[in-house]
C-alpha positions, 0 to 999 in steps of 0.5 A: 500500500505504501508503495502505491501511495509513494508511486502516486506522489512521485507521478504527481510531483513529476507531472507538476514540474512539467508545467514549469518548463521554459518555452522559448519565443519562436520568430519565423520569416521576414520581420518587416516594419512600416518604415521598411514598407514606406520605402517601396514604390511602383516600378521598383525592380526585384533587386531594389525590393530585395535591397529594401525588404530582403529576400522573400520567404516564399516565391510562388512556385507557379508564378515567379512574379509574386513574392510573399513576405510572411512573419509569424511570432509564437510566444513561449509565454502566452498566446496573447503575444502571438503575431502574424503579418504578411505582405505580397508584392506582384511584379510585371516585367521585373517591376513592382505593379502591386503590393498588399498585405498587413501594412499601409502603403505610403503616398510615395508608393504610387509615384513611379520610379524614374530610371 
């Protein structure tokens, strides 16, 4: 009987310790800020976009003229801190023709690039 009680106490103690496990924050993808998006303009080349935003996380396998910038943050502390942002840029003839996502486009975006 004492052995069973001792086994139950040990099992409960071990399971209680598992709730104190440290969980790390997991950021994945391209972390973009509004100040980065503010530098975009219609007519930018792919190289210019890569210089401003970095390489995209996802290039469409069926259409190389669509780039997806995706960022996901999973907090180890609470799901209240979890975040997800996405931004898509469409090119035509190696020039930006459309951009949309979780960021606001600046007024300067609509002014075409002059080469």
